[in-house]
Structures are given as structure tokens and as C-alpha cells.
C-alpha positions in Angstrom: 0.2 0.1 0.1 1.2 3.3 -0.8 1.8 6.2 1.7 -1.6 8.7 0.3 -4.6 9.4 1.1 -7.4 11.4 0.4 -9.9 12.7 3.4 -13.0 14.7 2.8 -15.2 16.1 5.2 -17.9 17.7 3.2 -19.3 18.9 6.7 -16.6 20.9 7.8 -15.7 21.7 3.7 -12.7 19.5 4.5 -10.6 18.0 1.4 -7.2 16.8 2.7 -4.1 14.6 0.4 -1.6 13.6 2.3 1.5 11.7 0.8 5.4 10.6 0.9 6.9 10.6 -2.3 10.4 10.2 -4.1 11.2 14.6 -4.9 13.5 13.5 -8.1 13.3 16.2 -11.0 13.1 19.7 -11.2 9.4 20.8 -11.7 7.4 24.2 -11.6 3.6 23.9 -10.5 1.2 25.8 -9.0 -2.3 24.7 -7.4 -5.3 25.6 -5.2 -4.6 24.0 -1.7 -2.4 25.2 0.5 0.9 22.6 1.2 3.2 21.9 4.3 6.1 20.2 3.1 8.6 18.4 5.2 11.5 16.3 4.6 12.0 12.9 5.6 15.3 12.1 3.8 18.3 13.6 1.7 18.0 16.8 0.2 15.8 19.0 -2.1 15.9 22.5 -3.3 12.8 24.8 -3.6 12.3 27.7 -5.6 9.6 29.5 -3.8 8.7 33.9 -3.9 12.1 34.5 -6.1 14.1 33.1 -3.6 16.1 29.5 -3.1 16.4 26.7 -0.5 17.8 23.7 0.4 15.7 21.9 2.4 17.6 19.2 4.4 15.9 16.4 7.0 13.5 17.9 9.3 13.0 21.2 7.9 9.2 22.1 7.3 7.8 24.5 4.8 4.5 26.1 4.5 3.7 26.9 0.5 0.4 29.5 -0.1 -2.5 28.8 -2.2 -1.6 29.6 -6.1 1.4 29.9 -5.3 4.0 28.6 -7.9 7.0 26.4 -6.2 9.6 24.2 -8.1 11.9 21.5 -6.5 14.7 19.4 -7.1 16.6 16.7 -5.5 20.3 17.4 -4.7 20.5 14.3 -3.6 18.7 10.9 -4.9 15.9 9.2 -3.2 15.4 12.1 -1.1 11.9 11.6 0.5 9.5 14.2 1.4 6.0 14.2 3.0 3.2 16.6 1.9 0.2 17.6 3.6 -2.7 19.9 1.1 -5.7 20.8 2.2 -8.1 23.4 0.5 -8.3 26.9 1.5 -12.3 27.0 1.4 -11.6 25.4 4.6 -11.3 28.7 6.5 -14.5 29.8 4.4 -16.2 29.5 8.0 -14.0 31.9 9.5 -13.1 34.1 6.9 -14.0 36.0 4.1 -10.1 36.8 2.3 -8.2 33.1 2.8 -5.6 33.5 5.7 -1.8 34.0 4.4 1.2 32.2 6.4 4.4 32.8 6.9 5.9 29.5 7.7 10.1 28.3 6.8 11.7 26.8 9.1 15.0 27.3 7.0 14.3 31.6 7.6 12.7 31.6 11.3 14.4 28.7 13.3 16.7 31.8 14.4 13.8 33.1 15.7 14.0 30.6 18.3 11.0 29.0 16.6 12.2 25.1 16.1 10.1 23.4 19.0 6.5 25.0 16.8 7.9 23.8 13.7 9.1 20.3 15.3 6.0 19.7 16.2 3.9 20.9 13.8 6.3 17.8 11.6 5.5 15.6 14.7 1.4 15.7 13.8 2.4 15.4 10.4 4.1 12.2 10.8 1.4 11.2 14.0 -1.0 11.7 11.0 0.5 8.5 9.2 -0.9 6.0 11.8 -4.0 6.8 10.8 -4.1 7.4 7.0 -5.7 4.2 6.6 -8.7 5.3 8.1 -9.6 2.0 9.4 -12.7 3.0 10.8 -14.5 6.2 12.6 -12.7 6.3 15.2 -9.6 6.7 13.3 -10.6 9.3 10.9 -11.1 11.2 13.8 -8.4 11.2 15.3 -6.6 12.5 12.0 -8.5 14.8 11.7 -8.5 16.5 14.9 -4.4 16.0 14.2 -5.5 18.4 11.4 -7.5 21.1 13.5 -4.0 20.5 16.0 -1.8 22.1 13.6 -4.1 24.8 12.5 -4.0 26.1 15.6 -0.1 25.7 16.2 -0.4 28.1 12.4 -2.5 31.0 14.5 -0.9 30.7 17.4 3.1 30.3 16.2 2.5 31.6 12.4 -0.3 34.3 12.7 -1.1 35.6 9.4 -1.1 39.5 9.3 -4.2 41.2 9.1 -3.3 43.4 6.2 -2.2 40.7 3.8 -5.3 39.0 1.9 -5.1 36.3 -1.0 -5.0 38.2 -3.9 -5.4 35.7 -7.6 -3.6 38.4 -10.0 -0.4 38.5 -8.3 -0.1 34.6 -7.6 2.2 32.4 -10.2 -1.0 30.7 -11.8 -1.5 34.0 -13.6 -1.2 34.2 -17.5 1.9 35.9 -18.0 4.5 33.4 -16.4 2.2 30.2 -17.6 2.8 32.1 -21.3 6.3 31.5 -20.2 6.9 28.7 -18.7 4.3 26.7 -21.2 6.9 27.8 -23.8 10.1 26.5 -22.3 8.5 23.0 -20.9 7.3 22.4 -24.8 10.8 23.8 -26.4 13.5 22.9 -24.0 15.6 20.9 -26.7 16.0 23.8 -29.1 17.7 27.5 -28.7 16.0 28.7 -27.0 17.1 32.8 -26.0 15.8 36.1 -24.2 14.6 37.0 -28.0 12.9 33.9 -28.9 10.5 34.5 -26.0 9.9 38.1 -26.7 9.1 36.9 -29.8 7.0 34.4 -29.0 5.1 35.7 -26.0 5.0 39.6 -26.8 6.8 40.3 -23.5 9.8 42.6 -23.4 12.9 40.9 -22.6 13.7 42.3 -19.8 9.7 41.9 -18.4 10.8 38.2 -18.9 13.8 38.3 -17.1 12.0 39.9 -14.1 8.8 38.1 -14.0 11.0 34.8 -13.8 13.6 36.1 -11.5 10.8 37.4 -9.1 9.1 34.0 -9.4 11.7 31.4 -9.0 15.2 33.4 -7.8 16.6 32.2 -10.9 16.9 33.2 -15.0 15.3 32.1 -17.2 18.4 29.9 -18.9 18.9 28.8 -15.2 15.0 27.3 -15.6 16.2 26.3 -19.0 18.7 24.4 -17.8 16.8 22.7 -15.1 13.8 21.8 -17.1 16.3 20.0 -19.8 17.9 18.3 -16.7 14.8 17.0 -15.4 14.9 15.6 -19.3 18.2 14.7 -18.8 17.5 12.6 -15.2 14.5 10.5 -16.6 16.7 9.8 -19.6 19.2 8.3 -17.3 16.8 6.1 -14.5 14.8 4.8 -17.2 16.5 4.2 -20.2 20.2 2.4 -21.0 20.9 5.3 -23.9 24.6 6.7 -23.9 25.3 9.9 -21.8 26.3 11.5 -24.9 23.0 10.7 -26.5 21.0 12.0 -23.6 22.9 15.0 -23.8 22.3 16.0 -27.4 18.8 14.7 -27.7 17.9 17.3 -24.2 18.8 20.3 -25.5 22.4 20.2 -24.4 25.2 21.7 -27.2 27.5 18.8 -26.0 28.8 16.0 -23.2 30.8 18.7 -21.4 28.7 21.5 -20.4 26.1 18.4 -19.9 28.9 17.1 -17.4 29.6 20.6 -16.2 26.1 21.5 -15.4 24.7 18.1 -13.7 27.6 18.0 -11.2 27.6 21.7 -10.2 23.7 21.1 -9.4 24.3 16.9 -8.0 28.2 17.1 -6.9 28.6 14.1 -9.0 28.4 13.1 -12.6 25.6 11.7 -14.1 26.9 8.1 -14.9 27.8 8.1 -10.6 23.9 9.6 -10.4 22.7 7.1 -12.5 24.9 4.2 -10.6 23.4 6.0 -6.8 19.6 5.2 -7.8 17.7 3.2 -5.8 13.6 3.8 -7.3 14.7 4.5 -10.9 12.5 1.9 -12.4 9.3 2.5 -11.0 9.2 5.6 -12.7 7.1 6.1 -16.0 7.2 9.9 -16.8 8.8 12.8 -15.9 5.7 14.1 -14.6 5.1 11.3 -12.1 5.0 11.1 -8.9 6.6 7.9 -7.0 5.0 7.3 -3.8 6.6 5.9 -0.8 5.3 2.1 0.5 3.7 2.4 3.5 5.6 0.1 5.0 8.9 1.4 3.9 7.6 4.9 5.3 7.4 4.0 8.7 10.5 2.0 8.7 12.2 5.5 7.8 10.4 7.2 11.0 11.5 4.5 13.3 15.1 5.0 12.4 15.5 1.5 11.0 16.2 2.6 7.9 19.8 2.4 6.6 18.9 6.1 6.2 16.9 7.4 8.6 18.3 9.9 11.2 15.1 10.6 12.7 14.6 11.9 16.2 13.6 9.7 18.9 10.1 11.2 19.7 9.0 10.2 16.2 10.2 6.0 16.6 8.9 5.7 20.4 5.1 7.7 19.3 5.1 5.2 16.2 6.2 2.1 17.8 3.4 3.1 20.7 0.6 3.4 18.3 1.5 0.2 16.5 0.4 -1.3 20.1 -2.9 0.7 20.4 -5.2 -2.2 19.7 -7.4 -2.4 23.2 -10.8 -1.1 22.7 -11.3 0.5 26.1 -8.0 2.5 25.0 -9.5 3.2 21.4 -13.2 4.5 23.1 -10.7 6.8 26.0 -8.8 8.3 22.9 -11.8 8.4 20.9 -13.5 10.7 23.5 -10.5 13.2 24.4 -9.9 14.0 20.5 -14.1 15.0 20.2 -13.5 17.2 23.2 -10.3 18.5 21.5 -11.7 19.0 18.1 -14.9 21.6 20.3 -11.9 23.1 21.7 -10.3 23.5 18.7 -13.5 25.3 17.2 -13.9 27.8 19.6 -10.2 28.8 19.5 -10.7 29.4 15.8 -14.3 31.4 16.0 -12.0 33.7 19.1 -8.8 34.4 16.5 -11.0 35.0 13.8 -12.9 37.6 16.1 -10.0 39.2 16.8 -8.0 39.1 13.2 -11.0 41.0 12.1 -10.8 43.3 14.4 -7.7 44.2 13.2 -8.8 44.8 10.1 
């Protein structure tokens, strides 16, 4: 069974999607969901808000609705856990969607490490119930999510003067037009002059909008798209490296090797040998979800590459032993009470934020 679940509660206007997957190729995307991401193993680069961040194990980041972002593995077999939820969840309390700022790579120096650890801890705890075998597990699973939302409002409160504006997000037509052209013509020679002719935008504007959105220039984005397809060929075919280089837009093998080593710290041939899960990839756009059993091994610390904290190991060991029906009933009662308390806190927080506007 894959570590992937979609949970819906129409009464609370809640849709959750949680999964663990191998981050591989460079991908740029946006979606309406709010996304919480934490890295379980390896090292990845995340481009968002014009900045590039290197996430390592235990880092946590929140990506607001419709914000363009891209991820790329810097080490083979990097594994992330993601929790998506629809922004409509907030409609019961707010007219405008709240905007959160949560990034452990920027904010841990301000003494918030324990708050990031707590959110990550609850995301991991949710995986113990993601099979949703019973109504009580559904209640516990949803309650843990509500608890995460409470942590966001308490420790990372949204700013009252910030509102969601779809026209300023990465999902606008201009960036889509540029990105789509590069994605579809990366094997060709693409210059700023070509992009200007195709899109109708000024060259300097094209450079500005890509830099503003991803923190990299157009040529770096083009190189990463070429790299994405080259890595797919490396991991899923037996093509020669020289052919892979030529077929994916690189001028020669030397430029491919140089670009590859700059980004991954090893040659294409070394990278090809180090990939364990390459055979599972169907296309460069596929996600490779982690098996639930593998995820639990990682969180228990039994994976060879895992270095998770003791509280995660103890947590999962204890939860696997919860078979006694009486104990389950007690947990259910506690969780039901906690949900009621959390909803009351949300209402009070909403009132305070409304007063600040």
C-alpha cells in the first residue's frame, strides 16, 4: 500500500491529501491547495517567492494557495512528506483567505524550532491513521489536522493586512505562457529574443518575472527543465550519456557534465548508479509514492539512511500497539473534546483578526 490518502469531510468543508514521495526531477507547479512539506530523507532545493532554499531532514515549509514553486532533489532518493488542504476550509471563519509565513530555514533562528518540530511531529502522527480503517481513526486523523491549524494561528499568525489576490500569484497568464513555452521547446535553442517574439513580452520583463517568481533567471530555468528530462533518461533508459545530452538540448557532453555536477555534486554516470528507485518512474511527470511500510520504517529509524528523532520512533512503536478497545474509546473521547476546543479557539482568533482589519 502506498503512503497516500485523500480524506474528505463535507460537513466541515475539508479535503486533505497527504502522501510521502521521492522527489526527483525539477518541476514547477502551482495549485489551489495550501501545502505543508517536510523532508524525511535526503536534500532538496525549493524555489519560491524569488528565493532558493535547500531543505534538509526535519525542515518544514508552508506554501500558500496558488503560489508557484519548484523542487529538485540534490541527493538521490530524497523523500518528502506533503499535506495539502483546500483554502475553502477557512471560509467558515474568514471572508479572505489567511496568508501564513512558515519556513524553518528562515525562522528557526528566531527561536521557533520547537514549533516547527511540533507541526512536523503531528504530520508524522497523522500517518499512523492514514489508512482510515474506522470512524475513530478518521476522527483522530482530522483532529490532528485541526491541531496543526491551531499551531499555525498561535505561532505563525497571518498578518491582518495581507489578503489573497489571485492576480498577483504565480498562476497568472504571463508566467504560464513563458513557462509553458520553455517546457515544450526545451530541446531547441531558446534565447530571450525567442521568448520575446513568442510571448510578446519585453526581454527585460521576461527576465524580471521569472527571477521574481523563482529566484533564478530564464536560462537557469531552461537548464533545469533540460536536466529534468535528462535525468529521466538516465534513470529509465540505457541510452548513452552523450545521446542523452544531445537529445535534451545540451550543446555537448562537456556542458552537460559541467551543469550536472554543479547541481548534484557528481557526474551523470555516478548519479545513474546511485539511484535506487529509478525503475518505478513511468514518465518525468510521475510521482513515486513511498510504500506505507517503507515510510514507517523510515519514521521508526530502521531505514539505513534515517536519522529521525527518538520521539518519532517511540510514537510509532506505541501507536502500533494500540489494539485495546477501551483505550481506543478513551482516545476517541479526548479527541472529540479537543475538536470542540479547537473550533472555539478558531472562532475567537477570527474575531480578533477581524477587529484588526
